[in-house]
C-alpha positions in Angstrom: 46.1 144.4 50.6 46.2 144.1 46.8 42.6 145.2 46.5 43.3 148.2 48.6 46.2 149.1 46.4 44.2 148.8 43.3 41.5 150.9 44.8 43.9 153.6 45.7 45.6 153.6 42.3 42.3 153.6 40.2 40.1 155.9 42.3 40.0 159.4 40.8 41.4 162.2 42.8 39.0 163.8 45.1 38.3 167.5 45.2 41.3 169.3 46.6 43.5 166.3 46.4 45.9 165.3 43.6 46.0 161.8 42.3 49.0 159.8 43.3 51.8 159.5 40.9 52.5 156.2 39.4 55.6 154.4 40.4 57.0 152.8 37.4 59.3 150.6 39.5 56.5 149.0 41.6 54.5 146.1 40.1 51.8 144.6 42.3 50.7 141.0 41.7 47.3 140.3 40.4 44.6 139.9 43.0 43.8 136.4 44.2 40.3 135.1 44.5 39.1 134.8 48.0 38.4 131.1 48.8 34.9 130.4 49.8 36.0 129.0 53.2 37.4 132.3 54.3 34.3 134.3 53.8 33.4 136.2 57.0 30.3 134.2 58.0 31.9 130.8 57.6 35.1 131.8 59.5 33.1 132.7 62.5 31.4 129.3 62.3 34.6 127.4 62.4 36.0 129.5 65.3 33.0 128.7 67.4 33.2 125.0 66.6 36.9 124.9 67.7 36.0 126.6 71.0 33.3 124.2 71.7 35.6 121.2 70.9 38.2 122.5 73.3 35.7 123.0 76.1 34.3 119.5 75.6 37.8 118.0 75.7 38.6 120.0 78.9 35.3 118.8 80.5 36.1 115.2 79.5 39.6 115.2 81.1 38.3 116.9 84.2 35.6 114.3 84.6 38.2 111.5 84.1 40.5 113.0 86.8 37.6 113.4 89.2 36.3 110.0 88.6 39.8 108.4 89.2 40.0 106.4 92.4 42.2 108.0 95.1 45.6 106.4 95.8 45.6 104.3 99.0 47.2 105.9 102.1 49.4 102.9 102.8 52.0 100.7 101.2 52.8 97.0 101.6 56.1 95.6 102.8 57.4 92.1 103.2 58.1 90.6 106.6 61.6 89.1 106.7 64.0 87.6 109.2 67.1 89.3 110.4 69.3 90.4 113.3 68.4 93.2 115.7 70.2 94.9 118.5 69.3 97.6 121.0 72.0 100.2 121.4 72.7 103.3 123.5 74.7 106.2 122.2 76.7 108.7 124.2 79.7 111.0 123.8 82.7 111.2 126.1 86.3 112.1 126.4 89.4 109.9 126.0 91.9 110.2 128.9 94.7 108.3 130.5 93.8 106.0 133.4 96.2 107.8 135.8 97.0 111.5 135.2 99.1 113.4 137.8 99.3 117.1 138.0 102.9 118.0 139.1 103.0 121.3 141.1 105.2 123.0 143.6 104.6 123.7 147.3 107.1 126.6 147.4 107.2 129.9 145.5 110.1 130.8 143.4 111.6 131.4 140.0 112.0 128.5 137.6 115.8 128.2 136.9 115.9 124.9 135.0 113.6 122.7 132.9 114.5 119.1 132.2 111.3 117.8 130.6 109.1 119.0 127.7 106.0 117.9 125.9 105.8 114.2 125.0 108.9 113.3 127.0 109.0 110.0 128.8 110.0 110.3 132.4 110.7 108.0 135.3 109.5 108.3 138.9 112.0 110.4 140.9 113.6 111.9 137.8 114.4 115.7 138.0 112.2 117.6 135.6 112.6 121.2 136.9 114.4 123.3 139.5 113.5 126.5 141.3 116.1 129.1 142.4 117.2 127.8 145.8 119.0 131.0 147.1 116.3 132.1 149.5 115.6 128.6 150.9 119.3 127.9 151.2 119.7 131.0 153.4 116.7 130.0 155.5 118.1 126.6 156.0 121.5 127.9 157.0 119.8 130.2 159.6 117.8 127.3 161.0 121.0 125.2 161.3 122.7 128.0 163.2 119.7 128.3 165.6 120.0 124.6 166.2 123.7 124.8 167.1 122.9 127.7 169.5 120.2 125.7 171.2 122.5 122.7 171.5 125.1 125.0 173.2 122.5 126.2 175.7 121.8 122.6 176.5 125.5 122.1 177.4 125.4 125.3 179.5 122.3 124.0 181.4 124.0 120.8 182.1 127.0 122.6 183.6 124.6 124.6 185.8 123.1 121.4 187.0 126.5 120.1 188.0 127.3 123.3 189.9 123.9 123.3 191.6 124.3 119.7 192.7 127.7 120.6 194.2 126.2 123.5 196.1 123.5 121.2 197.4 126.2 118.8 198.7 128.1 121.7 200.3 125.0 122.9 202.0 124.2 119.5 203.3 127.7 119.3 204.7 127.2 122.6 206.5 124.0 121.2 207.9 125.8 118.2 209.3 128.6 120.4 210.7 126.0 122.7 212.3 124.3 119.7 213.7 127.5 118.5 215.4 128.0 122.0 216.8 124.5 122.0 218.2 125.1 118.6 219.8 128.4 119.8 221.4 126.7 123.0 222.6 123.8 121.0 224.1 126.3 118.7 226.0 128.1 121.8 227.3 124.9 123.4 228.4 123.7 120.2 230.1 127.0 119.8 232.0 127.1 123.5 233.0 123.6 123.3 234.2 124.5 120.3 236.5 127.5 122.1 237.8 125.3 125.2 238.3 122.9 123.2 240.4 125.9 121.9 242.4 127.0 125.5 242.7 130.3 124.5 241.2 130.3 127.1 238.5 129.0 130.7 238.4 125.7 131.6 236.9 127.4 133.5 234.1 129.0 130.3 232.7 125.6 128.7 232.4 124.3 131.7 230.5 127.3 131.5 228.1 126.6 127.8 227.5 123.0 128.5 226.8 123.9 131.3 224.4 126.3 129.0 222.6 123.6 126.3 222.2 121.1 128.8 220.8 123.8 130.1 218.3 124.6 126.6 217.2 120.8 125.8 216.6 120.5 129.0 214.6 123.6 128.1 212.5 122.1 124.7 211.8 118.8 126.2 210.7 120.8 128.6 208.4 122.6 125.6 207.0 119.4 123.8 206.3 117.9 126.8 204.6 121.1 127.1 202.4 120.7 123.4 201.6 117.1 124.0 200.5 118.2 126.9 198.4 120.9 124.9 196.7 118.3 122.2 195.9 116.0 124.8 194.4 118.8 126.1 192.3 119.6 122.6 191.2 115.9 122.1 190.2 116.0 125.3 188.3 119.2 124.2 186.5 117.4 121.0 185.5 114.4 123.0 184.2 116.8 125.2 182.2 118.3 122.0 180.7 114.9 120.8 179.7 114.1 124.2 178.2 117.3 124.1 176.3 116.6 120.6 175.1 113.2 121.7 173.9 114.8 124.6 172.1 117.1 122.1 170.4 114.1 120.1 169.2 112.3 123.2 167.9 115.5 124.4 166.2 115.9 120.9 164.7 112.3 120.9 163.4 112.9 124.4 161.9 116.0 123.2 160.3 114.2 120.1 158.9 111.4 122.3 157.5 114.0 124.6 155.9 115.6 121.5 154.4 112.3 120.3 153.0 111.6 123.6 151.4 115.1 123.6 150.0 114.6 120.1 148.6 111.2 121.2 147.1 113.1 123.5 144.8 113.9 120.4 142.9 110.8 119.2 141.0 110.8 115.4 140.5 108.4 113.2 138.5 106.1 111.4 140.9 105.3 108.5 138.4 106.5 106.8 135.3 104.8 108.3 132.3 104.6 110.8 129.5 104.5 114.6 129.8 101.4 115.7 128.1 101.4 119.3 129.3 104.1 121.8 130.4 102.8 125.1 131.8 106.0 127.0 132.8 109.2 128.3 131.2 112.6 129.2 132.5 112.6 132.5 134.3 108.9 132.3 135.2 107.9 133.0 138.8 105.4 130.6 140.4 103.5 131.5 143.6 102.3 128.7 145.9 99.9 130.7 148.0 96.4 129.3 148.2 96.9 126.3 146.0 99.8 124.6 144.3 100.4 125.8 140.7 100.4 123.1 138.0 103.8 122.9 136.3 103.4 119.6 134.4 100.7 117.0 133.6 102.0 113.5 133.4 99.9 110.5 132.1 101.0 107.2 133.5 100.5 104.7 130.6 99.0 105.7 127.3 98.6 102.1 126.2 95.8 101.7 128.6 93.2 104.5 128.3 89.7 105.1 129.5 86.7 107.0 128.1 84.4 109.0 130.4 81.0 108.9 128.6 78.0 111.0 129.6 75.0 108.7 129.6 71.5 110.1 129.7 69.5 109.2 132.9 66.9 107.4 130.7 69.5 104.9 129.5 71.9 104.5 132.4 69.7 101.8 134.0 70.4 99.5 131.0 74.2 99.6 131.4 76.1 97.1 133.6 79.9 96.8 134.4 81.4 94.4 131.9 79.2 95.5 129.0 81.1 95.8 125.7 81.0 99.0 123.8 82.4 100.4 120.5 83.2 104.0 119.7 84.8 106.2 117.0 86.8 109.4 117.1 86.9 112.1 114.5 90.7 111.7 114.0 90.2 108.1 112.6 86.6 108.0 111.3 87.1 104.6 109.6 88.4 102.9 112.7 86.1 101.4 115.3 87.6 101.0 118.8 86.2 98.6 121.4 86.2 98.8 125.2 84.4 97.5 128.3 82.5 99.4 130.9 84.3 99.2 134.2 81.9 101.2 136.3 79.0 103.7 136.2 79.6 106.5 138.6 76.8 107.4 141.0 77.4 111.2 141.0 75.0 112.9 138.6 76.0 115.7 136.3 73.3 118.3 135.8 73.7 120.8 132.9 70.8 123.0 131.9 68.3 120.6 133.7 69.7 117.6 131.7 71.0 114.9 134.1 73.7 112.5 132.9 75.9 109.9 134.6 79.5 109.1 133.8 80.3 105.6 132.5 84.0 104.6 132.7 85.1 102.6 129.8 88.4 100.8 129.8 90.2 100.8 126.4 93.4 99.2 125.2 95.5 101.5 123.1 98.6 99.5 121.9 99.3 101.6 118.8 98.8 104.9 120.6 96.2 106.1 118.1 94.0 107.5 120.9 95.2 110.7 122.4 94.0 112.3 125.7 91.2 114.7 125.1 89.7 113.2 122.0 85.9 113.1 121.7 84.5 109.6 121.5 81.1 108.7 120.0 80.2 105.7 122.0 77.7 103.0 121.1 76.8 100.4 123.7 74.9 97.2 122.7 72.6 96.3 125.6 70.7 93.5 123.9 70.6 91.6 120.6 68.7 88.9 118.7 69.8 86.7 115.8 67.6 85.5 112.9 64.3 86.7 114.3 61.1 87.8 112.6 61.1 91.6 112.2 58.5 94.1 111.3 59.0 97.9 110.7 57.8 100.1 113.5 55.7 102.1 111.0 53.4 99.1 110.7 52.5 99.4 114.4 51.3 103.0 113.8 49.1 102.2 110.8 45.3 101.9 111.1 43.1 101.8 108.0 40.7 104.7 107.6 37.2 103.8 108.7 38.2 100.5 110.3 36.9 99.7 113.7 39.3 98.9 116.5 39.8 95.2 116.5 38.8 93.9 119.9 39.5 95.5 123.3 42.9 93.9 123.7 45.8 96.2 124.2 48.1 93.9 122.2 49.9 95.5 119.3 48.2 95.2 116.0 49.4 95.2 112.4 47.4 94.9 109.2 48.2 91.9 106.9 47.1 91.5 103.3 45.1 88.4 102.9 42.6 87.6 100.1 43.0 91.1 98.6 42.1 92.8 101.8 43.7 94.0 105.0 43.1 91.9 108.2 44.3 92.8 111.7 46.9 90.6 113.4 47.6 90.8 117.1 51.2 90.4 118.1 53.5 89.9 121.1 56.6 91.9 120.5 60.2 91.7 121.8 63.3 93.8 121.2 63.2 97.0 119.2 66.0 99.2 117.9 63.7 102.2 117.1 63.3 101.2 113.4 62.4 97.5 113.6 60.7 95.3 116.2 61.1 91.6 117.0 57.9 89.5 116.7 57.6 86.9 119.4 54.1 85.6 118.7 51.3 86.3 116.2 49.9 85.2 112.8 52.9 86.4 110.8 55.4 84.4 108.8 58.4 85.3 106.7 57.1 86.7 103.4 53.8 88.1 104.9 52.8 91.4 103.4 51.8 94.1 106.0 50.7 97.7 105.6 52.7 100.7 106.6 51.9 104.4 106.2 53.2 106.0 103.0 55.4 108.4 105.0 57.0 105.5 106.8 57.4 103.8 103.4 59.1 106.9 102.0 61.4 107.2 105.0 62.2 103.5 104.8 62.9 103.7 101.1 65.7 106.2 101.8 67.2 103.7 104.2 67.4 101.0 101.6 70.0 99.0 103.7 67.1 97.7 105.9 66.0 94.4 104.5 62.4 95.0 105.7 61.7 97.7 103.2 61.6 97.4 99.3 63.0 100.0 97.1 61.0 103.1 96.3 58.4 102.5 93.6 54.7 102.2 92.9 52.0 100.5 94.9 52.8 96.9 96.0 
């Protein structure tokens, strides 16, 4: 730059151009000598050398990275002893052992309420009333009909007495007519004898014969009257039976009206706690096709049960008497225990998923558990103590390029021995999905076995399992 300035200042003005004016206030430093190293030819040489050096370094590091041995696709873990248990998980609902829905069999308007949520009630205690006006009127009408029927019974009894008297009078007329017939027969016989002896005229015989016929007719009339009286007596007795049946019918109607009247008073069917109230004073309830639910009463909240939905794949492992534990969201730090009382046979199918209901009995002395809570249930179906355990990932590992060891179908793991991996055939026992019990095989506590790196990474995140070391380099 300095050379260019000197050139511009010292060069004479070209034709048609004026020379620049000197600036007395600007002083330029004297030009420096150009060092030999920065001459144009040698600068290009050094630039080329730097590029070649950088390319060589890049090639060297690329060769080193390509020549590096690949990391093994497995990691080693130590076989240890521990406890293992097989569990089944399910969800269910907490509910009271006995829960009764209190309804009404009659329709009406709620006039009184004597129980509310969480109230303790005793069996037979009045908890609500319906307006009884209509049912009271129906009962009074039924009672009046009963009294009318009873009066008809008394009338029928009087008719029977009268009919019996008429029968007796008719029978007396039959007897009197019979005596008249006998007397007329004697008179006729005597007159006939006298007529044969020509002691009496023929006319007298005809009169005796007419008197006999009249007496026979009167007797027949008396007999007919007797039969009629007996029929009337039978009719009177039938009327009595009808009246007595009417009394029974009226009595039943009165009893039904009394029952409906009594049903206006709602009583607690059991001892327990009111956990639900569905009506208010002034509300009309209609008992048409089914009884409306007014209250829900739980018998004893110190004894609860959990209805757990168990998958069909796990239900075969549960037995009555098995102990289970569960938690509820309301008390996440508390673990509750219970016992399976039964496994119901009725399947529940929801979206092609089949489950069965396991009934779990639970003690609830401090009343922490409330009806309707969701329980996360864990059932221990088997357990082992102080057994040799291997991670399940070791059973899935097979070295690349290694031939299948033998034709046996026994499970195989790969154990480190003499700096190499050797197959070990095992006989396995219980598994919890993460670890498996070793029953037989050439493994001891402290043996080192191979697992896939993915399984190792997953196991490292679950550092609480004693089988797996903490995350780190190759072991």
